[in-house]
N, C-alpha and C positions, 0 to 999 in steps of 0.2 A: 421199383423193380431193381434187383441186384445186377450189377454190371457183369457181362460175360468176361472170361479171362482175357480175350483179345482186345476188349475195350480199354484195358489199362495200358496197352502199348503206346508209347509216345508221351505219357504223362511226365511232367517235369517238376523239378524242385531246384531251388537256388538258395545258396547260403554264403555268407561272408564271414570271415574269421580274421582276427588280428594276429593269430599265431603267437599268443601271449608267452613271454619268456618264462613266467612263473610256472605255467602249466608244462612247458617243455622241461623245466627243471624238475618237476615232479615225476615226469616219465623217466628222466635220467636217474633220479634217486631210486625209483622202483627197479630199474635195470642195472644199477651200479655202474652208470656211465658218467662221463664228465659233464658237469652242469654247462649247458650251452649259453652263449651270450647273444644279445641282439645282433642280428645280421649274420649269424652263423648258419650254415646249411642245416636244415632239419634232417635228422637221420632217416634212412629208408624205413618206410611203413609207420613212422611216428605220426603221420598225418591222420591216422585212424582215431587219434585222440582229439582231433579238432573237427571243425565243420559239423558239430552236433546241433540240432535244432531242439532245444529243451521244450518239454510239454509238462503241464501239471499232472498230478496223480490221476485226475479224471481222464486224461488222455492216454493212459496205459491200459494194457490188457491184463488178464489174470496171471499171465506168465512173466509180467514185468516189462515186456517189450512195449515200445510205442504202439498203440493200437493201430492195426492196418485199416485201410479204407480211405485215407487221404492221398498219400503217395503210393504206398504199396497195396497190392490187392488184398481183399478179404478172402479167408479160407476157413470157414467156421469149423471149430472142433479140432483143428490141426495144430501141431507144434511147428514152430518156424526156426530154421537154423541157417547159418552162413556156411555153405558147403565148400566154397573155394572161389577162385577167380584169377585174375591176371592184372599186373600193373606194368606200365611202361614208364620208365624214368627218363624224361626229356632233359630236365635240369632241376637242381634242388630248389625246394621252397626255402625261404629264408625266415629265420625266427624273428618275431617282433615286427613283421611287416604284413600289411593287409593282403589277403588272398581271397579267392572266390572259388566256389564249387558249383558247377552246373551239372545236374543229374537228370537222367531220363530212363524210363522203362524201355529196354531194348526188345525183350521178348518175354512171353508168358506161354508156357507149354504144359498141358495136362498129360500125365502118363499113369499107367497102372503098374505097381510093383507088388512084392510079396505081402506087404503090409496094407495094401489097398491103393487108393488114388493118391497120386503125387502131383504137386504143382511146382514147376520150376520157373523161377523169375530171374532174369538177367538184368541187372541195373548197370548203366554206363555212367561214369563220372569223368569230368574234365576239371582239372585244377589249374588255375591261372594266377599269376602274380605279376603286377605291372604290365598287364596285357599279354604276357608270354605264357604259353602252355608249359606247365611244369610236369604234370602227371596225367596219364590217361589210364583209366581203370575200368574193369568189369568185375562185378560181384555176382556170384551165383547163389541164390537163396532158394531153399526148398521148404515147402510146406508138406507135412506128412502126418498121417494118423499116429497117435501115441503108440509106441511099441517098444519092447525091450531092446536096448542098444546092443550093438555088436561090441564085445569086450576084448576079443582077440582076433588075430588075423594070421592064418597059416600061409605066410608069404615070406620068402627069404629076404633078409636085409643085406644090402650091398656092403662090400668092404669099404670102410671109411678112410679117408685121408686126414680128416680132422673130426673131433668129437668133443662136445661140451655136455657135461652132466647137469641135469636140472632136477631139483626136488620141488615140485609146485606146492608151496605152503598156502594155507588159508589167507595169510597176509598178502602174498603175491596176487592171488586171485581177487581179493578185495580191492587192492590198489589199482589193478588193471581195470576192473569194473568202474572204479571211481574216476580215473583219469579219462576213460573213454565214455563216461556217462552211460554205461551199458547196464540197463535194469533187468536183464534176463536172469531170473531167479535161480537157474541151475548153477550159477557161478558163486552164489553167496548164501543161499537159503537151503540148508541141508534137508530139512523135512520135505520141502517142495521137490528138490532134485531127486530124492530117493522115492518119495511116496507118490508123486504125481507123474514125473517124467521117467521114472524107472531106472535112474543111474545108480551105481553103487556108492557114489559120493559126489561132492562138488566137482564140476566139470571145468577143465582148463579151456580158456577161450581159444578158438581156432586162430583168430588174428594175432593173439599173443604168441602162439606156437610159430606162426609164419614169421613174426618179427624176430623171435629167438633163432630161427633157422638162418635168416639173413645175417643177423648179428654174428653168429658163429662163423659164417662164410667170410665176413669182413675181417674178423679177428685173425682168421687163419690165412687170409690172402691180402695183405696190405698192398696197395697200389692197384687194386682191381675194383672197379665200380659197376654196380648193377645197371643193366640196360633194360632188361625185361624179366619179370618173374611170373610164372604160372604155377599155381599151387592148388591142392585139394586135400580135404580131410577124408580119411579112410575109416576111422573109428575114434571114439573119444578117449582122452586121457583124463585121469581124475586126480584129485588132490592127494598130496603126500605120497604118491606112487612115483618113484624116480623114473625119468626117461632121459634119452640123449638126443641132442640135435646134432646131426652129422652131415657129411657130404663128401663129394669127390669131384675132381675135374673130369669131365666126360669127353672133352674135345676142345678144339681151339675156340676160346671165348664162351664155353658152355660148362655148366656144372649141374649136378643133380644133388638135391638136398632132401633130407628126411628127418622125421622124428620117430623114435621107436623105443620100446622097452622090452621087457622079458616076454611080453605077449605078442610081439611082432611089430611091424610098422603101423604108424597111426596117421601120419601126415607125410605128403611127398610134394616135391616141387622141382621145377626146372628153371634154371637161372642163366640168362645170357649176360655177359659182362664185357667190359672193355678195360684195357690197360691204361692207367693214368699216371704212371711213374714218370 
């Protein structure tokens, strides 16, 4: 008998990673950043390239994701996507040193939307190094019936205090899939992305967009360090179509971040920061 959605709540997963310097260097090369050395702080959100539990091809589904049913719930016939989440930055993870991730299913909720039934799963992660909590995170995952994606959003974009232009090339998408061991075919398999999931082209990874938004904040605001990030995807961005990652200070210790192109906003985030000068 198949488990009911609520039966998955509390399921746990554990992973250890050495935070390999070479892999950190590949992320740096992909993002045109300085190559980190052993003992350096891992840049914000780079942890998404680590703590991956590899499975053989037999352990993946037709979409390229790790097949659900072990840790994540099953939802037959639905596509799965990372919709958003939040991260609390307690202290940096250090490159080249052993760290651990403890994860659990926090909630599973069924809803009905315009495209049919939706299954929302919230996964809670805690990352520790040398026994100290470094990051606390929640990831929101949604399962939904295949449907044409929303390609534009009629919503005004805020006036930016900083802006970085990005043209997401096939090489960038391939490299991010590679460093994060992300097998979802919408990011590198054009016939699958367009013919099966209905996108107009290869899709830019949501976590990559979040990483670029935070990177743009750090470049524009030296001496300010992220404390908490809350982010969500509004609609997809696709390969070779330029977009900007932008933001502005919205209050004392707060900023709003977004990614947008000529078709409107695509991702948005709220960032709490502290002064570290």
